[in-house]
C-alpha positions in Angstrom: -0.1 0.2 -0.3 1.4 3.6 -0.8 1.9 6.2 1.5 -1.1 7.7 -0.1 -3.6 5.1 0.4 -2.5 4.7 4.0 -3.3 8.0 4.2 -6.8 7.5 2.7 -7.2 4.3 4.8 -6.6 6.5 8.3 -8.7 9.5 7.1 -12.2 7.6 6.7 -13.1 9.6 9.6 -13.2 13.2 7.8 -16.7 14.4 6.9 -18.3 12.5 9.9 -17.8 9.0 8.2 -15.5 7.6 10.9 -15.3 4.5 9.7 -12.5 1.5 9.7 -11.3 -0.9 7.1 -11.5 -4.4 8.2 -10.9 -7.4 6.0 -11.7 -5.7 3.0 -15.2 -4.0 4.7 -15.9 -0.9 6.5 -16.7 -1.0 9.9 -18.9 2.5 10.8 -17.7 3.5 14.3 -21.3 5.5 14.2 -23.2 1.9 14.0 -21.2 0.2 16.1 -21.6 2.8 19.0 -25.5 2.5 18.1 -25.7 -1.1 18.4 -23.5 -0.8 21.9 -26.2 1.7 23.2 -29.1 -0.4 22.2 -27.5 -3.5 23.8 -26.4 -1.7 27.1 -30.4 -0.2 27.2 -31.2 -3.3 27.4 -28.8 -4.5 30.0 -29.8 -1.5 31.9 -33.2 -2.2 31.9 -32.7 -6.1 33.2 -30.5 -4.6 36.0 -33.4 -2.2 37.0 -35.9 -4.9 36.7 -33.9 -8.0 38.7 -31.0 -6.7 40.6 -31.9 -5.3 44.1 -31.6 -1.8 44.8 -28.6 -0.9 47.3 -29.7 1.8 49.9 -27.1 4.3 50.7 -27.8 8.0 50.3 -31.1 7.9 48.7 -33.1 8.3 51.7 -30.4 11.4 52.9 -30.9 13.1 49.7 -34.7 13.0 50.0 -34.7 14.5 53.7 -32.3 17.1 52.6 -34.7 17.9 49.8 -37.6 17.8 52.1 -36.0 20.5 54.4 -35.0 22.7 51.3 -38.9 22.5 49.6 -40.0 23.8 53.2 -38.3 26.7 53.1 -35.0 25.8 54.9 -32.5 27.8 53.4 -29.7 27.6 56.1 -27.2 24.8 55.1 -26.5 24.0 58.4 -30.0 22.7 58.9 -30.4 20.6 55.7 -29.4 16.9 57.0 -30.2 13.5 56.3 -29.3 10.2 57.4 -25.9 10.2 56.6 -25.2 13.6 57.8 -25.6 17.3 56.8 -25.7 18.4 53.0 -22.0 18.8 51.7 -23.1 19.6 47.7 -23.8 22.7 46.2 -27.5 24.4 45.4 -27.6 22.5 42.0 -27.7 19.3 43.8 -31.0 20.3 45.4 -32.6 21.7 42.4 -31.9 18.6 40.7 -33.2 16.1 43.3 -36.2 18.7 44.2 -37.3 17.8 40.4 -36.8 14.1 40.8 -38.6 13.9 44.1 -41.5 15.8 42.2 -41.8 13.2 39.7 -41.2 10.4 41.6 -42.7 11.0 45.0 -39.4 10.1 46.5 -39.8 6.7 45.3 -36.7 4.3 44.5 -38.2 2.3 41.6 -39.3 5.1 39.3 -36.2 7.1 40.3 -34.0 4.3 38.9 -36.3 4.7 35.9 -35.0 8.2 35.5 -31.4 7.1 36.4 -31.4 4.2 33.6 -32.1 7.0 31.1 -29.4 9.4 32.6 -26.8 6.3 32.0 -28.0 5.9 28.5 -28.1 9.6 27.6 -24.8 9.7 29.3 -23.3 6.9 27.3 -24.5 8.6 24.4 -22.6 11.7 25.1 -19.6 9.7 25.5 -19.5 7.5 22.4 -20.4 10.8 20.3 -17.2 12.2 22.2 -15.2 9.1 21.3 -16.5 9.0 17.4 -15.6 12.7 16.8 -12.0 12.5 18.6 -11.6 9.3 16.3 -8.8 8.0 18.8 -10.2 4.1 19.7 -10.5 1.3 17.3 -14.2 0.4 16.7 -14.1 -2.5 18.6 -12.7 -0.7 21.8 -16.0 1.6 22.2 -17.4 -1.6 23.9 -15.7 -1.3 26.7 -17.3 2.0 27.9 -20.3 -0.3 29.0 -18.3 -3.1 30.5 -18.2 -1.7 34.1 -20.0 -3.6 36.5 -19.4 -0.8 39.1 -20.5 2.4 37.1 -24.1 0.4 36.1 -24.4 0.4 39.8 -23.4 3.9 40.5 -26.2 4.8 38.0 -29.2 2.4 38.6 -28.5 1.0 41.8 -27.4 3.8 44.0 -28.7 6.6 42.2 -25.7 9.1 43.6 -25.6 12.8 42.6 -22.3 12.0 40.7 -24.2 10.6 37.9 -26.0 14.4 36.8 -22.6 15.8 37.5 -20.6 13.9 35.0 -23.5 13.5 32.7 -23.7 17.5 32.2 -19.8 17.7 32.2 -19.4 15.3 29.2 -22.6 17.7 27.5 -20.2 20.3 27.9 -17.1 18.9 26.7 -19.4 17.9 23.6 -20.1 21.6 23.1 -16.5 22.1 23.3 -15.3 19.9 20.5 -17.5 22.3 18.4 -16.1 25.4 19.5 -19.3 26.5 21.7 -16.9 27.6 24.5 -19.9 30.1 26.3 -22.6 27.5 26.0 -20.3 24.9 27.1 -19.2 26.7 30.1 -22.8 27.3 30.9 -23.4 23.6 30.8 -20.0 23.0 32.9 -21.2 25.2 35.7 -24.2 23.4 36.0 -22.2 20.3 36.3 -20.4 22.0 39.2 -23.2 23.2 41.1 -24.1 19.6 41.0 -20.8 18.2 42.8 -17.6 19.8 43.3 -15.4 17.2 42.1 -16.2 18.4 38.4 -13.8 21.3 39.4 -11.0 18.8 38.7 -11.6 19.7 35.1 -10.8 23.4 35.7 -6.9 23.6 35.3 -7.0 22.0 31.9 -9.7 23.9 30.8 -8.6 27.4 32.1 -5.5 26.6 29.6 -8.1 25.5 26.9 -10.1 29.0 27.1 -6.6 30.9 27.4 -6.1 29.3 23.9 -8.6 31.2 22.3 -10.0 35.0 22.7 -14.0 34.1 22.8 -13.5 32.7 26.1 -11.7 34.9 27.9 -14.5 37.4 29.5 -16.5 34.8 30.5 -13.4 33.0 32.3 -13.1 35.9 34.6 -16.9 35.0 35.9 -16.1 31.7 37.2 -17.1 31.8 40.9 -14.6 32.0 43.7 -16.9 30.5 46.4 -16.9 27.4 44.5 -13.4 27.2 44.1 -13.0 27.5 47.7 -15.5 24.9 48.8 -14.0 22.3 46.3 -10.3 22.8 47.8 -11.4 22.6 51.4 -8.3 21.1 53.4 -9.6 20.9 56.4 -12.3 18.3 55.7 -11.5 14.7 57.3 -12.0 11.7 55.1 -13.0 8.2 56.2 -10.3 5.6 55.8 -12.2 2.6 55.8 -14.6 3.8 52.8 -11.5 5.2 50.7 -10.3 2.7 47.7 -6.9 4.5 47.2 -4.2 5.1 49.7 -5.1 2.2 51.9 -1.6 1.0 52.1 -0.9 4.6 54.2 -1.5 4.4 58.1 -4.7 5.8 59.1 -3.1 8.3 61.2 -1.3 9.3 58.2 -4.6 9.1 56.0 -6.4 11.8 58.0 -3.2 14.2 58.6 -3.2 17.8 57.3 0.2 17.0 56.2 -0.8 14.2 53.8 -3.3 16.1 52.4 -0.9 19.2 52.0 1.6 16.7 50.6 -0.9 15.6 47.9 -1.9 19.0 47.0 1.6 20.0 46.1 2.2 16.9 44.1 -1.3 17.8 42.1 0.0 21.1 41.5 3.6 20.0 40.4 1.8 17.7 37.9 -0.5 19.9 36.9 2.3 22.5 36.0 4.3 20.1 34.2 2.0 18.9 31.9 0.8 22.3 31.3 4.3 23.2 30.5 5.8 20.1 28.7 2.5 18.6 27.0 -0.6 20.9 26.6 1.5 24.2 26.0 4.6 22.5 24.4 3.8 23.8 21.0 3.4 27.4 22.4 6.9 27.0 23.7 5.6 26.2 27.3 3.8 27.7 29.8 5.3 30.8 30.8 6.0 31.7 27.0 2.0 30.7 26.6 0.8 32.9 29.2 3.2 35.8 28.1 1.8 35.3 24.6 -1.5 35.7 25.9 -1.1 38.5 28.1 0.4 40.4 25.1 -2.6 39.5 22.8 -5.1 41.0 25.7 -3.3 44.1 25.6 -3.4 44.6 21.7 -7.1 43.4 21.9 -7.8 46.2 24.1 -5.6 48.7 22.0 -7.5 47.6 18.7 -10.8 47.8 20.7 -10.5 51.5 20.6 -10.1 51.5 17.0 -12.8 49.1 15.6 -15.5 46.8 16.7 -14.0 43.2 19.1 -16.6 41.4 16.6 -14.4 42.0 13.6 -11.0 41.3 15.4 -12.6 38.1 16.6 -13.4 36.9 12.8 -10.2 37.7 11.7 -8.1 34.4 10.8 -5.0 35.7 11.6 -5.7 35.6 15.5 -8.4 33.1 16.0 -7.1 29.8 15.9 -9.3 26.3 16.3 -8.2 24.0 19.0 -8.5 20.6 17.6 -11.1 18.2 19.1 -8.2 15.7 19.8 -6.3 18.0 22.0 -9.6 19.3 23.6 -10.7 15.8 25.3 -6.9 15.1 26.0 -6.1 17.9 28.1 -9.5 17.8 29.7 -9.6 14.1 30.8 -5.6 14.3 31.3 -6.3 17.0 33.6 -9.2 15.0 35.6 -6.7 11.9 35.9 -4.2 13.8 37.6 -6.6 14.8 40.1 -7.8 11.1 40.7 -4.4 10.3 41.2 -3.7 12.7 43.6 -6.9 12.5 45.7 -6.7 11.8 49.1 -10.1 9.6 49.0 -11.7 8.2 46.2 -15.2 6.7 47.5 -16.8 3.7 45.1 -19.4 6.1 43.4 -16.2 8.1 42.3 -15.0 5.5 39.6 -17.9 7.4 37.7 -15.6 10.7 37.9 -13.1 9.1 35.2 -14.0 5.5 34.2 -15.5 6.9 31.0 -11.9 8.8 30.3 -10.0 5.3 30.6 -10.0 4.0 27.3 -9.1 7.4 25.8 -6.5 7.9 28.2 -5.0 3.9 27.6 -4.8 4.8 23.8 -3.3 7.8 24.3 -0.4 6.4 25.7 2.3 4.4 23.8 1.5 1.0 25.8 1.0 -2.2 23.3 -2.7 -2.9 23.0 -2.8 -6.2 25.4 -0.9 -3.7 28.2 -4.1 -1.4 27.6 -6.5 -3.9 28.0 -4.9 -5.1 31.0 -4.6 -1.9 32.8 -8.2 -1.5 32.1 -9.7 -4.6 33.6 -6.9 -4.2 36.3 -9.0 -0.6 37.2 -12.1 -2.5 37.2 -10.9 -5.0 39.3 -9.7 -2.8 41.9 -12.9 -0.8 42.2 -15.0 -4.1 42.5 -13.1 -5.3 45.6 -15.4 -4.4 48.8 -14.3 -3.6 51.0 -10.8 -2.3 49.2 -7.5 -3.4 51.1 -4.1 -3.0 51.2 -3.5 -5.0 47.9 -6.5 -3.9 45.9 -5.6 -0.2 46.8 -1.6 -0.6 46.1 -2.4 -2.1 42.5 -5.0 0.6 42.0 -1.9 3.2 42.8 0.6 1.4 40.5 -1.8 1.1 37.5 -2.8 4.7 37.9 1.0 5.5 38.1 1.7 3.1 35.0 -1.0 5.3 33.4 0.5 8.9 34.5 3.7 7.8 33.1 2.4 6.5 29.5 0.5 10.1 29.0 3.7 11.4 30.4 5.8 10.0 27.5 3.4 9.9 24.9 3.6 11.7 21.2 2.5 15.3 21.6 0.4 16.2 18.6 0.2 20.0 17.3 -2.9 21.2 19.2 -4.6 23.4 16.4 -6.5 23.0 13.0 -5.4 24.9 10.3 -8.0 27.0 8.2 -8.3 24.3 5.6 -8.7 21.1 7.8 -11.3 23.5 9.8 -13.1 23.8 6.5 -13.2 20.7 5.2 -14.2 18.9 8.6 -17.0 21.5 8.8 -18.4 20.4 4.9 
């Protein structure tokens, strides 16, 4: 096969076809994704019908929502069986609506969460098809998690809504709908603060375009301060990670501070050497954006900003793969450095695992082993020294693979952009 033919074989994704040649035939990723979606919808229906619901936080959610609907506005007084309310206001609005529709009953709520699961999976499959990183068969990995099915339809956790909104925001960013994407992102943050793990890479992406800068300045400081509450003490028993750390060390402020430092160092390292490599590193990138902002301020006095934004010489389009890679890697760094990961937190990054693994230079066999290893660790209850140590080592291996992966050019030229839109 000539180099031109090889290029043609690899570019079946152009124009929204997203196909691969297999044994002389063409496999459509969109068609395979649709089949995966239908089969998983059937599986979810069977789980709801035949697998007993697990009572964990639902009664507490309903108690907290009831207090809110009765007029209580002091967060200190909104409590449930598992303790006081620790989620932002978006959680109350979402679960108030669910209580209104279901009357607080579990079974109809499971149906709602089953639909939510399929909607979320559909969005994720859309993102994977558009980024075209995985082979068609690997898309099936996205529906193979026993733990994630349980989180959605047997536990009814608020993480499910938060991550669905986050994935919807990410899908909007792929089509340069930055303002609407940030609105949906803020909705996700309002349901659960873990979504802010995506904030650092999102900040870098926002600085790579000009349109998002004014909106970026309006991010609420209160949410950030609550998300990084170093004073919160986590329960060692329920954590899936760092179980090999003695409990007195695990709950200490020193350990939390050390993880925060590691988190910041890793984010800075990836931002400097990976996300901004083609711009000359993080410092040079930030300096260039500062100069651009000064230029924009000067130009705005002579002609409209709209004219400036639509000047092809000033506007760069960030590639879909770079957007998703930056967001998923930034979140994974946060997962790696999280002091405590409870079982429902698996939904925070499960759907990014295939993408991350196929970004590494590892052979496919090792990618699958690492994927199955993560799933196994999350399905051991209660977690123990060995499962926690194994999870940490797998996370470390994935992180190393992402660090050593080839760094692709993050922007699209005007011609390729035009071709993709046609």
